N, C-alpha and C positions, 0 to 999 in steps of 0.2 A: 504494500500500500504506500502510495507516495503522499507525503505531507510536505507542503511547500516551505513552511517556516518552523524550525525546531529550536528549542531553547534549553540551556543548561544553566544551573546556578552552581558556582564553584569557588574554591579558594586557590587551588593548584599550589599547595604549600608543602612541598614543591609538586610540579606536574610529574606524574610517574606512569609506569606501564599500564596500570589499571585505568587511568584517565585516557591514555591513548587508545586502549582497547574499547572503551566506552564510545569515544568519538568515531572510531572505525565502524562499530556496530550501528551507530545512528546513520552514518553515511551509506553503509552497505544496505541496511534493511529498510530505511525510511526514504533514502535518496532526497534529502531536503534541498530546496533551492538555496536556503540560507540556514546556517547554524549560528545562533546568537548565544553568546556566553555572558552572563552577568557575573562578574568576578570581584571579590572583595579587594579593596585597595591595599594600603600598607598595614592595615590592622585587621585581624581575623576574629572569627566568631567566638572563640574560646578565650578572648582577652589577651592574645599574643601579638607579637610583631611578625609580619610575614618574613619568611626566611630569605626571599628575594623581593626586591621592590616591585611595585605594580607594573612598571614598564617592562622589566625583565620577564615577569610572569605572563604578561600579555603577549610578548613576542613568542614565548614558548607555546602558548595556546594557539596562536596563528600557525606556528610550525606544525603543531599536532593535527591541524585540520579545521579549527574554528574559523568562521568567516567574519564575525563582528564581536568585539570585546567592549563591554560597557562596564565602567567602574560601579561597584556597590559602595557608596560612601560610608563613612564611619557611622553615621546615624542609623544605618541599616546593617552594617557588617558586624559591629561589636554589640550584639544584642542577644537576648534569649531567643529560642527557636521561633516563637510565634511572630515576633517583630522582624527578625532576620528574614523569615519567609515572606511576610507581607511586603516589605520594602523591595525585595528582589523580584517577587511576582508582579508588583506594580510596574517595574521597569519592563518586564517581559510583555505585560499588557500594552504598554505604550508602543512597543515595537511590533505589535500584532503577531506575536508568537502563537502558533496554533497547537503545538505539542510540547509539553514540558517533560523532558526525560530526566530521571534521577535514579541513582543506585539505591538498591534496597536489599536487606537481608531476606525479605520475603516478597517477591514481586507479584504474588497472587492476591494480595490484599486489595480490596476495593476502597481506596482512600476517600473518595467522595462519599460513598455510603457511610463509612465510619464517621466522617466529619458531620454529616447530616444527623446521625444518631446522637452525637455529642451535643449538637445544638439543642436537642430536645431535653437534655438533663442539666442539672445544676452542677457545674464544675468550676466554681469561683475560687481562684487562688487565694483570695483574701480570707477564705474560710479555713485554709490549711494552717492550722496553728500548732501542729505537733513539732516541737522544737528538736525532736530526736530523729527527724527524717527530713530529707530535702523536699523542695516543692515538687520536683519531678517524681520522686517516690510516692508522695501523697496523691499526685495527679493520677498516677497509674493505679494506685490502690482504689481510688474513686471510680476509675474506669472499670476495674474488675468488679467492684461492688454493684455498680448501677447498670453496667452493660455486659458484664461477663467477658470483657475484652482485656487482653494483656499485651501492651505495647511498651517494650523496654529498650529495644535496640535503637541507637542514635539515628540511623537512616530511616527507620520506620517512623520515629517521632517527627523527623523532618518532612517525610512524605505526608504525614497527617497535617503538619503545619502548612504545607503548600496547599493542600485541599481546603483547609479552613480559610486561608488567605484568599483563594479563588472564590469561595462562597461569599466572603465578606465584600470583595471587590466586584462581585457579579461578573466574573470573568470565566466564561465556559471553555477554558483551555483543556485539551486532552492531557490527562496525566498518564505517563507511561513509565512504570517502574521497570528497571532493568536489573537483573540479578548481578550482584557484585562479583567480579571475576575472582574466583578462588574463595569467595565468601570470607574475605579477610576482615577481622574485627576492626571497626572504625578507629579505635584508639589502641590497637595492638602495639606493644612497645618492642617486640622482637621481629627482626626481618624474617620473611617467609619465602625467600626465593625471588622469582621474577615478579610476582604480584604481592606487594607488601603495602601496609598502610603508610600514609604520609607521616603519622606520628612515629612509626618505627624508623622511617628513613631519616627524619630529623634527629632522632635520638642517636642513630648511627653516625650521622654527620658530626654532631657536636662531641661525640665520643672518639672521633677519629677512626671509626671502624669502616669496613668496606660496605658500600651501599649500591655500587654501580649497577649491579644486575637488576635492581628494582626500578631503574629509571631509563628512559631513552637516551641516546647519545647526545642529543642537543641539550637535554637537561643536565647531563654530566658536565658538558662543556661550560654551561652557565654557572653551575655550582663551583666548578674548579677555578673560575676566574673571579668570582664575587667574594666580597666580605660578607660573612653571615652574622646575623645579629639575633639576640634573644633578650629576655627580661634582665639577665644579669648585667648587660651593658647599660641598662637604664635605671638600675636599682638606686644608684646614688641620687638621681634626679627625683625619684619617688620619695626617697628618704628626706630630701630637702623640703619637698612639698609638705610632707606629713609633720615635719618638725616646725615649720614656719607659719603655716596657715592656721587660723583660729579654729577651734572646735565648732563654732557656730557656722563658719564658712564650709568646713568639711561636711557638716550635716546637710548642706544644700547640694552636695554632689549627687548626681543621678544614681539611684539605687542604693544610696547610703541609708539603709533602713535599720530600725531596731537598735539604734545606738552603736552601730558598727564603727563609727568614727572614734569612739573611746578605745575600742579594742585595737584598732590600727595604730593609734597614737601610742598606746601602752606597749605594744610589741615591737615597734620599729626600732627602738633604741638597742634592744638586745640582739636583733636579727643580724646574722653575719652576711647573708646574701638573700636574694629574692626567694630562692627555694626554701631556705630556713624560715623566712618571713611568712610564706604561704602556710607552712606546717604549723607555725605558731598561731595563726588566725583561723585555721580550719576548725570547723565544728560539724556535727551531724546535720545541722540546719542548712548549711551551704556547701555546694560542690566547689571543687577547685576552679572550674571554669567560671562559675559565678563570682568568685573572689578575684580571679585574674581580671575579669571585666571591670569589677569595681576599682581595682588598682589602676587600670587603664583610664577610667573616667577621672580618677583622682589626679593622675599624672598629667592628663590633658586638660584638666580644669573644666570638665563638662558637668555643668549643674543641671538640675531638673529643668530649669527655665531654658537653658541653652539647648538641651536636647529637644524640648518641645518646639523651639524656634527652628532648629535644623529640619525637623520632620515636617514643618510647614513650608519650608523653602527647598523643595525637591528639585532635582535636575538630572539630566542625562549627560554624563561625561564620557566621551569616546576615547578609548585607549588604543584601539587599533582595528584595522579591517583589511580585507582583500577586495578584489573587484566585486565579488558577489555581495559582500557586506556593505561596500560603499553604494552599490546600486540599490540595495534594500533601504539604506538610510535615506537616499534621495526619494524613494517611492513613498516612504511613510512620513517624511519631514513635515508635509503640509497638515497632517492629521495629529501631530504631537500636541499634547496638552502641557507637557513639561518642557522647560528650556533645554535646547540641545547645545552642548558646549564641546567645541573641538579645539579651542584655544583659550587659555586662562589669562584674561587681561587684568590689569590693575583694578579696574572697576569691579570685576567679578571676584577677584581673589583677596581683596583687602577690605577693611572696614566692615560694612554691613552687606558686602557682596555675597552672592549665592554660595560661592565656594570658599568664603573666608574661613569658616570653621575647619574645613578639610585642609586648607593651606596651612592654618595654624598647627593642626595636628601633625601634618607632614613635616613642619619645621622642627618639631620635637624629634622626629625621626632623623632629621638632618644633623642633630647634635652629635651623632656618632659617625660623622663624615659620609653620610649617604648623599648622593648627588641631588641637586634641585629636582623636585618632583612635579612641579606644576608650571611655573612661569617659564616661557620659552620652549615648552614641550608641544609637539604636534602628534596627532595620532600616528601610530606605526602603520606603514602601508606595505602590504605584501602582495605581490602579483599573483 
């Protein structure tokens, strides 16, 4: 069956053999005229820094077969699954994507049906008051109690979030789960041959272990030439923030709930590094991903008000395209409701400009000698 416009939501952190296999399957089986990828910028969903910057990763995505790469800005990229999905799906909707393909541990789930069932029951996270379990655990417990459904795998949860976002946005995109090659666990920490998780590849990279079999040659070349960054490189900046900002200001940081600012301030002095700090602030109430996101909001000074403002000032930032992607942009441009940005000007990137928060966040990334990420950049063009 031919579907003209297919979409993926990705981080490519880094782009590995499983991602290449997924793109090849889409091209072979669906034969899309255009494959659109919405890709996180320099900050990723679990509250980490991307291992390669957004331009490097966009280039790899084009090399792997994507036709058009659009940045998922920080206001969508560093978020819990529901908001991450909503902001990414909103971009696909703008670009008139007809089929959303995503990896799943169980490709036989009817995600739309599941999302519609959940709409009929009460699953309000504000009611989850068991401090001995995370929100995700309590959510799944409620699913089991009210619907007899057990959704625990990360990609299943993301698939459900995509379906819920589509219903919310009244966007009748076709959802196409694709079985993950090798069924590798999303957060597996050990390499498993040709098809390994991005988490395992990053772990091997920072440990100085061999990882090359798990990534294509063009990713190997990019990783070999690049400086690689993680939270340890930014820990001193986070420490400075936590020691110098008032508790009342810390309390205004996005998702700084339930007095967490006191815990962060208390533990930062004794922490030897970021990993140690995470262990010190960890509790049964919060996952490591939730706490890393909170640290990222703190580092980048993203308050509740600022996050709300960013999500009201959405845009489409083009990172790269080939001829098919460029043609598609031209075809949909007149119908776009969001501003399309191919060049970050001073007006857009400074002050109250649309991309000012992204530029400011990327400037924090620049503190460890990352090249300029916005001004003077043009979309990558691949023939």
